PABAMAR-80589 format. One line per field, with one value per atom (N, C-alpha, C): residue number from 1; residue in one letter; atom name; x, y, z. Coordinates in nm, 2 decimals, decimal comma. Example, Ala and Ser with C-alpha at 12.3 -4.5 7.8 and 13.67 -1.06 7.14 Angstrom:
<ketors>
resi <- (1 1 1 2 2 2)
resn <- (A A A S S S)
name <- (N CA C N CA C)
east <- (1,32 1,23 1,32 1,28 1,37 1,29)
north <- (-0,57 -0,45 -0,33 -0,22 -0,11 0,00)
up <- (0,78 0,78 0,78 0,71 0,71 0,79)
</ketors>
This chain:
<ketors>
resi <- (1 1 1 2 2 2 3 3 3 4 4 4 5 5 5 6 6 6 7 7 7 8 8 8 9 9 9 10 10 10 11 11 11 12 12 12 13 13 13 14 14 14 15 15 15 16 16 16 17 17 17 18 18 18 19 19 19 20 20 20 21 21 21 22 22 22 23 23 23 24 24 24 25 25 25 26 26 26 27 27 27 28 28 28 29 29 29 30 30 30 31 31 31 32 32 32 33 33 33 34 34 34 35 35 35 36 36 36 37 37 37 38 38 38 39 39 39 40 40 40 41 41 41 42 42 42 43 43 43 44 44 44 45 45 45 46 46 46 47 47 47 48 48 48 49 49 49 50 50 50 51 51 51 52 52 52 53 53 53 54 54 54 55 55 55 56 56 56 57 57 57 58 58 58 59 59 59 60 60 60 61 61 61 62 62 62 63 63 63 64 64 64 65 65 65 66 66 66 67 67 67 68 68 68 69 69 69 70 70 70 71 71 71 72 72 72 73 73 73 74 74 74 75 75 75 76 76 76 77 77 77 78 78 78 79 79 79 80 80 80 81 81 81 82 82 82 83 83 83 84 84 84 85 85 85 86 86 86 87 87 87 88 88 88 89 89 89 90 90 90 91 91 91 92 92 92 93 93 93 94 94 94 95 95 95 96 96 96 97 97 97 98 98 98 99 99 99 100 100 100 101 101 101 102 102 102 103 103 103 104 104 104 105 105 105 106 106 106 107 107 107 108 108 108 109 109 109 110 110 110 111 111 111 112 112 112 113 113 113 114 114 114 115 115 115 116 116 116 117 117 117 118 118 118 119 119 119 120 120 120 121 121 121 122 122 122 123 123 123 124 124 124 125 125 125 126 126 126 127 127 127 128 128 128 129 129 129 130 130 130 131 131 131 132 132 132 133 133 133 134 134 134 135 135 135 136 136 136 137 137 137 138 138 138 139 139 139 140 140 140 141 141 141 142 142 142 143 143 143 144 144 144 145 145 145 146 146 146 147 147 147 148 148 148 149 149 149 150 150 150 151 151 151 152 152 152 153 153 153 154 154 154 155 155 155 156 156 156 157 157 157 158 158 158 159 159 159 160 160 160 161 161 161 162 162 162 163 163 163 164 164 164 165 165 165 166 166 166 167 167 167 168 168 168 169 169 169 170 170 170 171 171 171 172 172 172 173 173 173 174 174 174 175 175 175 176 176 176 177 177 177 178 178 178 179 179 179 180 180 180 181 181 181 182 182 182 183 183 183 184 184 184 185 185 185 186 186 186 187 187 187 188 188 188 189 189 189 190 190 190 191 191 191 192 192 192 193 193 193 194 194 194 195 195 195 196 196 196 197 197 197 198 198 198 199 199 199 200 200 200 201 201 201 202 202 202 203 203 203 204 204 204 205 205 205 206 206 206)
resn <- (X X X X X X X X X X X X X X X X X X X X X X X X X X X X X X X X X X X X X X X X X X X X X X X X X X X X X X X X X X X X X X X X X X X X X X X X X X X X X X X X X X X X X X X X X X X X X X X X X X X X X X X X X X X X X X X X X X X X X X X X X X X X X X X X X X X X X X X X X X X X X X X X X X X X X X X X X X X X X X X X X X X X X X X X X X X X X X X X X X X X X X X X X X X X X X X X X X X X X X X X X X X X X X X X X X X X X X X X X X X X X X X X X X X X X X X X X X X X X X X X X X X X X X X X X X X X X X X X X X X X X X X X X X X X X X X X X X X X X X X X X X X X X X X X X X X X X X X X X X X X X X X X X X X X X X X X X X X X X X X X X X X X X X X X X X X X X X X X X X X X X X X X X X X X X X X X X X X X X X X X X X X X X X X X X X X X X X X X X X X X X X X X X X X X X X X X X X X X X X X X X X X X X X X X X X X X X X X X X X X X X X X X X X X X X X X X X X X X X X X X X X X X X X X X X X X X X X X X X X X X X X X X X X X X X X X X X X X X X X X X X X X X X X X X X X X X X X X X X X X X X X X X X X X X X X X X X X X X X X X X X X X X X X X X X X X X X X X X X X X X X X X X X X X X X X X X X X X X X X X X X X X X X X X X X X X X X X X X X X X X X X X X X X X X X X X X X X X X X X X X X X X X X X X X X X X X X X X X X X)
name <- (N CA C N CA C N CA C N CA C N CA C N CA C N CA C N CA C N CA C N CA C N CA C N CA C N CA C N CA C N CA C N CA C N CA C N CA C N CA C N CA C N CA C N CA C N CA C N CA C N CA C N CA C N CA C N CA C N CA C N CA C N CA C N CA C N CA C N CA C N CA C N CA C N CA C N CA C N CA C N CA C N CA C N CA C N CA C N CA C N CA C N CA C N CA C N CA C N CA C N CA C N CA C N CA C N CA C N CA C N CA C N CA C N CA C N CA C N CA C N CA C N CA C N CA C N CA C N CA C N CA C N CA C N CA C N CA C N CA C N CA C N CA C N CA C N CA C N CA C N CA C N CA C N CA C N CA C N CA C N CA C N CA C N CA C N CA C N CA C N CA C N CA C N CA C N CA C N CA C N CA C N CA C N CA C N CA C N CA C N CA C N CA C N CA C N CA C N CA C N CA C N CA C N CA C N CA C N CA C N CA C N CA C N CA C N CA C N CA C N CA C N CA C N CA C N CA C N CA C N CA C N CA C N CA C N CA C N CA C N CA C N CA C N CA C N CA C N CA C N CA C N CA C N CA C N CA C N CA C N CA C N CA C N CA C N CA C N CA C N CA C N CA C N CA C N CA C N CA C N CA C N CA C N CA C N CA C N CA C N CA C N CA C N CA C N CA C N CA C N CA C N CA C N CA C N CA C N CA C N CA C N CA C N CA C N CA C N CA C N CA C N CA C N CA C N CA C N CA C N CA C N CA C N CA C N CA C N CA C N CA C N CA C N CA C N CA C N CA C N CA C N CA C N CA C N CA C N CA C N CA C N CA C N CA C N CA C N CA C N CA C N CA C N CA C N CA C N CA C N CA C N CA C N CA C N CA C N CA C N CA C N CA C N CA C N CA C N CA C N CA C N CA C N CA C N CA C N CA C N CA C N CA C)
east <- (1,51 1,59 1,71 1,75 1,86 1,96 2,09 2,16 2,15 2,17 2,19 2,32 2,42 2,55 2,59 2,65 2,69 2,57 2,58 2,47 2,37 2,25 2,14 2,12 2,12 2,10 2,20 2,33 2,43 2,41 2,37 2,35 2,24 2,13 2,02 2,06 2,15 2,20 2,27 2,32 2,39 2,30 2,17 2,08 2,06 2,08 2,06 1,91 1,83 1,68 1,64 1,73 1,69 1,65 1,56 1,52 1,39 1,33 1,20 1,09 1,09 0,98 0,85 0,86 0,73 0,77 0,67 0,68 0,66 0,72 0,70 0,56 0,49 0,36 0,39 0,28 0,29 0,35 0,46 0,52 0,62 0,64 0,74 0,88 0,97 1,11 1,18 1,29 1,37 1,43 1,47 1,54 1,67 1,71 1,83 1,95 2,07 2,19 2,20 2,27 2,30 2,39 2,35 2,44 2,46 2,37 2,38 2,24 2,25 2,13 2,09 1,96 1,91 1,77 1,73 1,59 1,51 1,39 1,31 1,17 1,11 0,97 0,88 0,77 0,67 0,54 0,47 0,34 0,23 0,11 0,00 -0,02 -0,06 -0,08 -0,20 -0,24 -0,35 -0,28 -0,32 -0,26 -0,36 -0,34 -0,41 -0,32 -0,38 -0,30 -0,35 -0,26 -0,29 -0,22 -0,31 -0,26 -0,21 -0,12 -0,07 -0,19 -0,20 -0,31 -0,28 -0,15 -0,12 -0,06 -0,08 -0,02 0,14 0,19 0,33 0,39 0,31 0,37 0,33 0,35 0,31 0,43 0,41 0,51 0,49 0,60 0,59 0,50 0,52 0,45 0,30 0,26 0,12 0,05 0,13 0,07 0,07 0,17 0,19 0,07 0,03 -0,06 -0,20 -0,26 -0,39 -0,38 -0,27 -0,25 -0,24 -0,17 -0,16 -0,29 -0,37 -0,51 -0,59 -0,58 -0,65 -0,63 -0,50 -0,47 -0,51 -0,49 -0,53 -0,69 -0,76 -0,91 -0,96 -0,89 -0,93 -0,85 -0,77 -0,69 -0,60 -0,54 -0,45 -0,31 -0,24 -0,10 -0,01 0,08 0,18 0,27 0,30 0,40 0,51 0,62 0,72 0,75 0,78 0,81 0,68 0,70 0,61 0,65 0,55 0,58 0,55 0,65 0,64 0,66 0,55 0,56 0,59 0,69 0,73 0,69 0,69 0,68 0,80 0,86 0,97 0,92 0,94 0,89 0,96 0,88 0,94 1,02 0,98 1,05 1,03 1,13 1,11 1,20 1,16 1,24 1,35 1,34 1,44 1,55 1,67 1,79 1,78 1,72 1,71 1,56 1,51 1,37 1,37 1,32 1,31 1,21 1,25 1,15 1,02 0,91 0,78 0,71 0,67 0,60 0,45 0,41 0,27 0,17 0,22 0,14 0,22 0,16 0,22 0,13 0,18 0,10 0,15 0,05 0,08 0,02 0,11 0,07 0,01 -0,10 -0,16 -0,08 -0,09 -0,01 -0,05 -0,18 -0,23 -0,32 -0,33 -0,41 -0,56 -0,60 -0,75 -0,79 -0,71 -0,75 -0,82 -0,92 -0,99 -1,08 -1,12 -1,21 -1,17 -1,15 -1,11 -1,21 -1,17 -1,25 -1,21 -1,27 -1,23 -1,26 -1,18 -1,20 -1,14 -1,23 -1,18 -1,08 -0,96 -0,87 -0,78 -0,80 -0,72 -0,81 -0,75 -0,82 -0,75 -0,83 -0,77 -0,78 -0,67 -0,65 -0,58 -0,62 -0,55 -0,45 -0,32 -0,22 -0,16 -0,13 -0,08 0,06 0,09 0,23 0,32 0,45 0,54 0,68 0,76 0,90 0,97 1,07 1,14 1,29 1,35 1,50 1,52 1,60 1,60 1,74 1,76 1,89 1,87 1,94 1,93 2,00 1,94 1,99 2,00 2,11 2,13 2,11 2,03 2,02 1,88 1,86 1,72 1,65 1,51 1,43 1,41 1,52 1,51 1,50 1,46 1,46 1,60 1,70 1,84 1,88 1,85 1,89 1,81 1,68 1,60 1,66 1,69 1,74 1,87 1,96 2,09 2,07 1,99 1,96 1,89 1,80 1,72 1,82 1,91 2,01 2,09 2,13 2,21 2,12 2,00 1,91 1,90 1,88 1,86 1,99 2,11 2,23 2,25 2,21 2,21 2,13 2,01 1,92 1,99 2,06 2,13 2,25 2,32 2,43 2,40 2,27 2,22 2,10 2,11 1,99 1,93 1,80 1,73 1,71 1,75 1,73 1,60 1,57 1,45 1,39 1,26 1,19 1,11 1,11 1,04 0,89 0,82 0,68 0,59 0,65 0,58 0,66 0,60 0,66 0,76 0,87 0,97 0,91 0,96 0,91 1,03 1,00 1,10 1,03 1,09 1,04 1,12 1,05 1,11 1,08 1,19 1,17 1,18 1,22 1,25 1,16 1,13 1,05 1,14 1,07 1,15 1,23 1,20 1,27 1,41 1,44 1,57 1,65 1,77 1,86 1,86 1,86 1,85 1,96 2,08 2,19 2,19 2,11 2,09 1,97 1,89 1,77 1,80 1,72 1,74 1,61 1,64 1,53 1,57 1,48 1,51 1,44 1,52 1,46 1,44 1,32 1,29 1,22 1,25 1,18 1,10 0,97 0,89 0,94 0,96 1,02 0,95 0,97 0,94 1,07 1,09 1,21 1,20 1,29 1,30 1,39 1,51 1,61 1,64 1,59 1,62 1,77 1,82 1,96 1,99 2,12 2,17 2,20 2,16 2,19 2,33 2,43 2,56 2,58 2,66 2,69 2,76 2,71 2,77 2,91 3,00 3,13 3,13 3,18 3,18 3,30)
north <- (4,92 4,83 4,79 4,67 4,62 4,56 4,59 4,68 4,82 4,92 5,06 5,10 5,12 5,16 5,28 5,38 5,50 5,58 5,67 5,77 5,70 5,69 5,62 5,69 5,82 5,89 5,85 5,84 5,80 5,66 5,57 5,43 5,42 5,50 5,49 5,53 5,63 5,68 5,57 5,47 5,36 5,29 5,29 5,22 5,28 5,41 5,47 5,49 5,50 5,51 5,66 5,75 5,89 5,95 5,88 5,93 6,02 6,01 6,09 6,04 5,92 5,87 5,85 5,80 5,77 5,77 5,80 5,80 5,66 5,63 5,51 5,51 5,40 5,40 5,44 5,49 5,54 5,44 5,48 5,40 5,30 5,29 5,19 5,24 5,14 5,18 5,22 5,29 5,33 5,21 5,22 5,10 5,07 4,95 4,90 4,91 4,90 4,90 4,78 4,80 4,70 4,59 4,47 4,35 4,34 4,39 4,38 4,32 4,22 4,16 4,22 4,26 4,33 4,27 4,30 4,27 4,40 4,39 4,51 4,48 4,59 4,58 4,66 4,60 4,67 4,68 4,80 4,81 4,74 4,73 4,68 4,78 4,72 4,81 4,75 4,84 4,80 4,80 4,70 4,69 4,64 4,68 4,62 4,50 4,38 4,26 4,20 4,17 4,09 3,96 3,85 3,72 3,67 3,58 3,52 3,45 3,46 3,39 3,24 3,20 3,06 3,00 2,88 2,81 2,81 2,83 2,83 2,96 3,06 3,19 3,29 3,42 3,53 3,61 3,68 3,77 3,91 3,98 4,11 4,21 4,22 4,31 4,28 4,15 4,11 4,14 4,14 4,17 4,32 4,39 4,54 4,62 4,59 4,68 4,68 4,57 4,57 4,65 4,65 4,73 4,87 4,91 5,05 5,10 5,03 5,07 5,09 5,01 5,02 5,15 5,19 5,31 5,43 5,42 5,53 5,55 5,45 5,45 5,52 5,49 5,55 5,67 5,72 5,84 5,82 5,71 5,67 5,70 5,77 5,80 5,67 5,66 5,55 5,56 5,45 5,45 5,35 5,35 5,26 5,20 5,07 4,98 4,91 4,84 4,74 4,61 4,53 4,40 4,29 4,20 4,08 3,96 3,88 3,76 3,64 3,56 3,44 3,32 3,21 3,08 3,00 2,92 2,83 2,69 2,62 2,48 2,39 2,31 2,22 2,11 2,06 1,95 1,96 1,91 1,91 1,81 1,76 1,66 1,74 1,87 1,94 1,99 2,00 2,04 2,19 2,27 2,41 2,45 2,51 2,56 2,71 2,79 2,93 2,97 3,07 3,12 3,16 3,15 3,19 3,30 3,40 3,51 3,47 3,47 3,43 3,55 3,67 3,78 3,91 4,02 4,15 4,24 4,34 4,43 4,57 4,67 4,81 4,85 4,91 4,94 5,08 5,09 5,22 5,31 5,44 5,53 5,52 5,50 5,48 5,37 5,30 5,18 5,21 5,33 5,37 5,42 5,41 5,46 5,34 5,38 5,29 5,19 5,09 4,99 4,85 4,76 4,63 4,55 4,46 4,38 4,37 4,29 4,28 4,40 4,43 4,54 4,51 4,46 4,41 4,30 4,31 4,20 4,20 4,30 4,30 4,29 4,26 4,25 4,34 4,43 4,52 4,45 4,44 4,35 4,42 4,40 4,45 4,34 4,38 4,29 4,32 4,22 4,25 4,30 4,35 4,39 4,27 4,29 4,18 4,21 4,11 4,12 4,05 4,10 4,03 4,03 3,93 3,93 3,98 4,09 4,16 4,19 4,19 4,23 4,32 4,43 4,52 4,46 4,49 4,43 4,54 4,55 4,64 4,57 4,63 4,57 4,54 4,48 4,45 4,36 4,37 4,28 4,15 4,08 3,95 3,83 3,72 3,60 3,56 3,58 3,55 3,63 3,76 3,85 3,81 3,78 3,73 3,61 3,51 3,38 3,39 3,48 3,50 3,56 3,66 3,73 3,63 3,56 3,46 3,36 3,31 3,21 3,27 3,40 3,47 3,47 3,50 3,50 3,36 3,26 3,12 3,07 3,11 3,07 3,14 3,26 3,33 3,25 3,21 3,13 3,01 2,94 2,81 2,84 2,95 2,98 3,04 3,08 3,13 3,06 2,93 2,85 2,89 2,89 2,92 3,07 3,15 3,30 3,34 3,29 3,33 3,20 3,21 3,10 3,17 3,11 3,17 3,16 3,27 3,27 3,30 3,31 3,35 3,33 3,36 3,35 3,46 3,43 3,54 3,64 3,77 3,87 3,96 4,02 4,11 4,25 4,35 4,48 4,57 4,62 4,70 4,85 4,93 5,07 5,16 5,12 5,20 5,16 5,26 5,24 5,19 5,15 5,12 5,24 5,36 5,48 5,49 5,41 5,41 5,30 5,33 5,22 5,10 4,98 4,86 4,84 4,88 4,86 4,96 5,06 5,15 5,12 5,03 5,00 4,93 4,96 4,91 4,83 4,72 4,64 4,57 4,51 4,43 4,29 4,19 4,06 4,03 3,98 3,96 3,83 3,78 3,66 3,70 3,69 3,71 3,61 3,66 3,57 3,61 3,51 3,53 3,53 3,63 3,64 3,55 3,45 3,36 3,41 3,46 3,51 3,65 3,75 3,89 3,92 4,01 4,04 4,11 4,15 4,22 4,12 4,15 4,08 4,13 4,05 4,09 4,09 4,17 4,18 4,05 4,00 3,88 3,91 3,82 3,84 3,77 3,83 3,77 3,69)
up <- (2,06 1,97 2,05 2,05 2,13 2,03 2,03 2,12 2,07 2,16 2,13 2,18 2,09 2,13 2,04 2,10 2,03 2,00 1,90 1,87 1,78 1,83 1,75 1,62 1,61 1,48 1,38 1,42 1,33 1,28 1,38 1,34 1,24 1,26 1,17 1,03 1,02 0,89 0,81 0,88 0,81 0,72 0,74 0,66 0,52 0,51 0,38 0,35 0,46 0,44 0,43 0,45 0,45 0,32 0,25 0,12 0,13 0,24 0,26 0,17 0,13 0,05 0,12 0,24 0,32 0,47 0,55 0,69 0,75 0,87 0,94 1,00 1,02 1,09 1,24 1,30 1,44 1,53 1,61 1,71 1,66 1,53 1,47 1,51 1,54 1,57 1,44 1,45 1,33 1,27 1,14 1,08 1,15 1,15 1,22 1,13 1,18 1,10 1,01 0,90 0,80 0,85 0,83 0,87 1,02 1,10 1,24 1,29 1,38 1,43 1,56 1,57 1,68 1,72 1,84 1,88 1,87 1,81 1,80 1,85 1,90 1,95 1,86 1,81 1,73 1,79 1,78 1,84 1,75 1,80 1,72 1,60 1,49 1,37 1,28 1,20 1,10 0,96 0,88 0,75 0,65 0,52 0,41 0,35 0,34 0,31 0,18 0,09 -0,03 -0,02 -0,01 -0,01 -0,15 -0,15 -0,27 -0,34 -0,47 -0,55 -0,56 -0,55 -0,57 -0,44 -0,41 -0,30 -0,31 -0,43 -0,45 -0,43 -0,38 -0,35 -0,46 -0,42 -0,52 -0,56 -0,68 -0,73 -0,67 -0,64 -0,57 -0,65 -0,78 -0,86 -0,86 -0,87 -0,87 -0,74 -0,63 -0,50 -0,47 -0,52 -0,49 -0,55 -0,68 -0,74 -0,68 -0,64 -0,57 -0,44 -0,37 -0,25 -0,28 -0,39 -0,43 -0,47 -0,55 -0,58 -0,46 -0,36 -0,24 -0,17 -0,15 -0,08 -0,17 -0,30 -0,39 -0,38 -0,38 -0,38 -0,25 -0,14 -0,01 0,04 -0,05 -0,02 0,10 0,11 0,23 0,19 0,28 0,25 0,26 0,17 0,17 0,29 0,35 0,46 0,42 0,49 0,48 0,61 0,62 0,51 0,45 0,34 0,29 0,34 0,39 0,45 0,36 0,35 0,27 0,36 0,38 0,47 0,39 0,44 0,36 0,44 0,36 0,43 0,37 0,45 0,41 0,41 0,30 0,30 0,41 0,47 0,57 0,51 0,40 0,33 0,18 0,11 -0,04 -0,10 -0,22 -0,29 -0,37 -0,38 -0,46 -0,37 -0,43 -0,35 -0,32 -0,41 -0,40 -0,41 -0,31 -0,31 -0,28 -0,37 -0,35 -0,24 -0,16 -0,06 -0,13 -0,06 -0,12 -0,04 -0,11 -0,05 -0,03 0,10 0,13 0,12 0,16 0,16 0,16 0,11 0,11 0,18 0,26 0,33 0,32 0,31 0,33 0,46 0,54 0,68 0,69 0,76 0,78 0,87 0,86 0,94 1,09 1,11 1,25 1,26 1,38 1,39 1,39 1,40 1,40 1,26 1,16 1,03 0,95 0,87 0,79 0,87 0,80 0,86 0,83 0,93 0,91 0,82 0,74 0,66 0,51 0,43 0,29 0,21 0,11 0,02 -0,12 -0,21 -0,34 -0,32 -0,36 -0,36 -0,23 -0,14 -0,02 0,10 0,22 0,34 0,44 0,51 0,61 0,74 0,81 0,93 1,04 1,16 1,28 1,32 1,34 1,38 1,51 1,59 1,73 1,74 1,86 1,88 1,88 1,84 1,83 1,86 1,90 1,91 1,80 1,74 1,63 1,64 1,59 1,56 1,42 1,41 1,28 1,24 1,10 1,04 0,93 0,92 0,80 0,68 0,56 0,44 0,33 0,26 0,15 0,02 -0,07 -0,21 -0,25 -0,36 -0,41 -0,32 -0,32 -0,24 -0,30 -0,32 -0,39 -0,29 -0,35 -0,26 -0,22 -0,30 -0,26 -0,14 -0,14 -0,03 0,10 0,08 0,19 0,25 0,17 0,22 0,29 0,24 0,30 0,44 0,45 0,58 0,68 0,63 0,71 0,77 0,69 0,74 0,85 0,84 0,95 1,08 1,07 1,19 1,24 1,16 1,20 1,27 1,21 1,28 1,41 1,43 1,56 1,66 1,62 1,71 1,75 1,66 1,69 1,78 1,77 1,85 1,98 2,00 2,13 2,18 2,20 2,24 2,37 2,38 2,51 2,53 2,44 2,45 2,39 2,27 2,20 2,14 2,12 2,04 1,93 1,81 1,69 1,72 1,69 1,71 1,59 1,48 1,36 1,23 1,12 0,99 0,96 0,89 0,86 0,77 0,78 0,69 0,64 0,53 0,46 0,46 0,53 0,52 0,42 0,32 0,22 0,24 0,25 0,28 0,16 0,05 -0,06 -0,18 -0,27 -0,39 -0,50 -0,62 -0,74 -0,79 -0,75 -0,80 -0,74 -0,63 -0,57 -0,64 -0,68 -0,74 -0,66 -0,72 -0,64 -0,54 -0,58 -0,49 -0,37 -0,37 -0,25 -0,17 -0,21 -0,13 0,00 0,10 0,23 0,27 0,34 0,40 0,53 0,59 0,71 0,70 0,72 0,73 0,88 0,92 1,06 1,09 1,21 1,26 1,38 1,39 1,51 1,62 1,74 1,85 1,98 2,07 2,21 2,29 2,37 2,45 2,57 2,58 2,69 2,80 2,75 2,85 2,81 2,88 2,85 2,85 2,77 2,76 2,63 2,62 2,50 2,39 2,27 2,15 2,10 2,10 2,06 1,91 1,86 1,72 1,67 1,56 1,51 1,44 1,47 1,40 1,27 1,17 1,03 1,01)
</ketors>
């Protein structure tokens, strides 16, 4: 994870993720600091994915429960984070367009668990390794929080031309369950990227 300054254990504690609710998938990097933009590397992983039922996007609860039933049916341990992939409309006649969740995914603990393919309402899929531009977010997993964080990432890209190119859809990683108060929940908003110019990502000044 770039940058790494100071004691990484202390920096990870800033996220407030230490609830012990679920383990990270194998090889996943630790959660990043809140309100700081970093570059992170993720290994290939296997996930159960629920696509939105409507082209206009899906509701989190409607997508969560089929995934929960899938892991319960197959006795698969829950991991964190839960992945929500978004799509942003390219154009609209409306002045305000809410971000739309295209898919939700539960990540398997190891990439060799289970069997790829459809299973009732979900599809088990192998996903490739990726590099992301990431920012830690505190609070509920709302479209508003997602959009605010995504704007910060997009602004960083504009302020640092030629360093990274976007290579995929933005995603929101949620690390905490509904049992954690909304104001204490931690997540990360991320843009898949290709690194054009290697180097340190500097902390954004507010």
